[in-house]
Every structure is written in structure tokens, then in C-alpha cells.
C-alpha positions as CSV (number, residue, x, y, z in Angstrom):
1,M,17.9,14.8,5.0
2,G,16.4,15.7,1.6
3,N,19.5,14.7,-0.3
4,H,18.5,11.0,-0.8
5,K,18.7,9.9,-4.3
6,V,15.7,7.9,-5.7
7,I,17.0,4.7,-7.3
8,Y,13.7,3.1,-8.2
9,R,10.1,4.4,-8.6
10,E,7.1,2.5,-9.9
11,T,3.4,3.2,-10.1
12,K,1.0,0.2,-10.0
13,E,-2.5,-0.7,-9.0
14,L,-3.3,-2.7,-5.9
15,Y,-6.6,-4.6,-5.5
16,L,-7.9,-5.6,-2.1
17,K,-10.8,-8.2,-1.8
18,F,-13.0,-8.3,1.3
19,E,-13.0,-11.8,2.7
20,Q,-16.7,-12.0,3.7
21,A,-18.4,-10.2,0.7
22,Q,-17.8,-9.5,-2.9
23,E,-16.2,-6.1,-2.4
24,V,-13.0,-5.2,-4.2
25,L,-11.1,-2.0,-3.6
26,Q,-8.6,-0.4,-6.0
27,Y,-5.6,1.6,-4.9
28,Q,-3.0,3.4,-7.0
29,V,0.4,2.7,-5.4
30,K,3.7,4.4,-5.8
31,I,6.7,2.4,-4.7
32,T,9.9,4.4,-4.1
33,I,13.3,3.1,-3.1
34,K,16.0,5.6,-2.1
35,D,19.7,5.0,-1.9
36,K,20.0,5.7,1.9
37,G,18.1,6.5,5.0
38,K,16.6,4.7,7.9
39,K,13.6,3.4,6.0
40,P,14.5,3.9,2.3
41,V,11.6,1.8,0.9
42,E,8.2,3.4,0.9
43,I,4.8,2.9,-0.7
44,D,2.1,5.6,-1.1
45,M,-1.4,4.3,-1.5
46,D,-4.2,6.4,-2.9
47,F,-7.8,5.0,-3.2
48,I,-9.2,5.3,-6.7
49,G,-12.0,2.9,-6.9
50,I,-15.6,2.7,-5.7
51,E,-16.3,2.8,-2.0
52,P,-17.6,-0.5,-0.6
53,L,-21.2,-0.9,0.4
54,A,-21.1,-3.8,2.8
55,A,-17.5,-3.7,4.0
56,P,-15.4,-1.4,6.1
57,M,-13.5,1.3,4.3
58,P,-9.7,1.5,5.0
59,P,-8.1,4.9,4.8
60,K,-8.2,6.5,1.4
61,Q,-4.6,7.5,1.6
62,Y,-1.9,5.6,3.4
63,K,1.9,5.4,3.5
64,I,4.2,2.7,4.7
65,S,8.0,3.0,5.0
66,K,10.3,0.0,5.7
67,E,13.9,-0.9,5.6
68,S,13.7,-3.3,2.7
69,I,11.3,-4.5,0.0
70,S,10.9,-7.8,1.8
71,E,9.5,-6.1,4.8
72,L,7.2,-3.9,2.8
73,F,4.8,-6.5,1.4
74,P,4.0,-8.3,4.7
75,A,3.3,-4.8,6.1
76,I,0.8,-4.1,3.3
77,N,-0.8,-7.5,4.0
78,R,-1.1,-6.8,7.7
79,W,-2.6,-3.4,7.0
80,A,-5.2,-4.9,4.7
81,K,-6.0,-7.7,7.0
82,K,-6.7,-5.3,9.8
83,Y,-9.8,-4.1,7.8
84,G,-10.8,-7.6,6.7
85,Y,-9.2,-7.5,3.2
86,K,-6.6,-9.5,1.4
87,I,-4.4,-8.7,-1.6
88,Y,-6.3,-9.8,-4.7
């Protein structure tokens, strides 16, 4: 199981804006794509910003795994929307 070769890895920042207030959250994300496996595309999110004052706080660390990159970004959007945020 641990013999999957990483074919792509990238570190970026993701910003989420609360829809009802002027709150913006900052996450450092690591996108990893492996050569095989059931869900070879995954994103690890780590909160690195300032905690919100008037908005709910999503989990500080979160991980999503999907079968393709095209399934990953709608999953991130659904996760953010669950807490009232959108990708900024």
C-alpha cells in the first residue's frame, strides 16, 4: 500500500471568505497526486491565519482525497460552504 509513487506535489495558500461578514481565513494546502490507488489525489489543509471573530471556525486541519483533480475542487467548495465560506 505504501509503494505509491508521488507524481505531483504542490504547496499553495487557499483563502476562504465568509459570505455574511468581512472574515477571510488562510489555509496552507498541499496537493499530492500519486500514480495509483483508489483515491490518488489528495489535499491537506492547515490553518495558518487569524481565527475569525464573527464567523464559525472550520477545522484547523482537514484532508480530502478524491479519484481525480476535477472531483477535488468541488469537494473543497462544498466543505467551505458547509461553514458559510466561499473560495476567495
